[in-house]
C-alpha positions as CSV (number, residue, x, y, z in Angstrom):
1,M,0.0,0.0,0.0
2,L,1.3,3.5,-0.9
3,D,1.7,6.0,1.8
4,V,0.4,9.6,1.3
5,T,3.9,10.9,0.3
6,A,4.5,8.2,-2.2
7,F,1.0,8.6,-3.7
8,T,1.5,12.4,-4.0
9,K,4.9,12.0,-5.7
10,L,3.5,9.4,-8.1
11,R,0.6,11.7,-9.0
12,S,3.0,14.6,-9.5
13,N,5.2,12.5,-11.8
14,N,2.1,11.4,-13.8
15,E,1.0,15.0,-14.2
16,T,4.5,16.0,-15.3
17,L,4.6,13.2,-17.9
18,R,1.1,14.2,-19.2
19,L,2.2,17.9,-19.5
20,R,5.4,16.8,-21.4
21,R,3.3,14.8,-23.8
22,L,0.9,17.7,-24.4
23,V,3.8,20.1,-24.9
24,S,5.4,17.8,-27.4
25,L,2.1,17.7,-29.3
26,S,1.6,21.5,-29.1
27,P,5.1,23.1,-28.7
28,Q,3.8,26.6,-29.5
29,D,1.3,26.5,-26.6
30,A,2.7,29.0,-24.1
31,E,0.2,28.1,-21.4
32,L,1.1,24.4,-21.4
33,R,4.8,25.3,-21.2
34,L,4.2,27.6,-18.3
35,R,2.2,24.8,-16.5
36,L,5.0,22.3,-17.1
37,A,7.6,24.7,-15.9
38,H,5.6,25.3,-12.7
39,R,5.3,21.5,-12.2
40,L,9.0,21.0,-12.7
41,L,9.9,23.8,-10.3
42,Q,7.6,22.3,-7.6
43,A,9.4,19.0,-8.1
44,L,12.7,20.7,-7.6
45,R,13.7,19.9,-11.2
46,T,15.0,23.5,-11.6
47,E,17.2,23.0,-14.6
48,E,14.4,21.4,-16.6
49,A,12.1,24.2,-15.5
50,L,14.6,26.8,-16.7
51,D,14.8,25.0,-20.1
52,E,11.0,25.2,-20.5
53,L,11.0,28.8,-19.4
54,R,13.7,29.7,-21.9
55,A,11.7,28.0,-24.7
56,L,8.5,29.8,-23.6
57,I,10.2,33.2,-23.5
58,R,11.5,32.6,-27.0
59,L,7.9,32.0,-28.1
60,D,6.4,34.8,-26.1
61,P,9.0,37.4,-25.1
62,N,6.4,39.6,-23.3
63,N,5.0,36.8,-21.1
64,L,5.3,38.4,-17.7
65,A,4.3,35.2,-15.8
66,A,7.1,33.3,-17.5
67,R,9.7,36.0,-16.7
68,K,8.7,36.1,-13.0
69,L,8.8,32.3,-12.8
70,R,12.2,32.3,-14.5
71,E,13.5,34.7,-11.8
72,Q,12.1,32.4,-9.1
73,A,13.7,29.3,-10.8
74,Q,17.1,31.1,-11.1
75,R,17.0,32.0,-7.4
76,Q,16.1,28.4,-6.5
77,Y,18.9,27.1,-8.8
78,F,21.6,29.3,-7.2
79,E,20.4,28.7,-3.6
80,R,20.8,25.0,-3.9
81,P,23.4,23.3,-1.8
82,G,26.9,23.2,-3.4
83,C,26.5,26.5,-5.3
């Protein structure tokens, strides 16, 4: 039987995979890329989130939400242990 933490992690991984598939089908969809970047950042997959945010900002340079999330991701990246 899965405990609550394992179940939550599994659910999060499934959502991340689903979003990745959707982005691969619609790579020009800025909203999907933003949702994927949020999910990756929540999962502490900062470098992957930054990659998605860079792609998103190339698509939509004026996307304020993406720029703010990129700032947050950059802070998280540089505040990690070992930096």
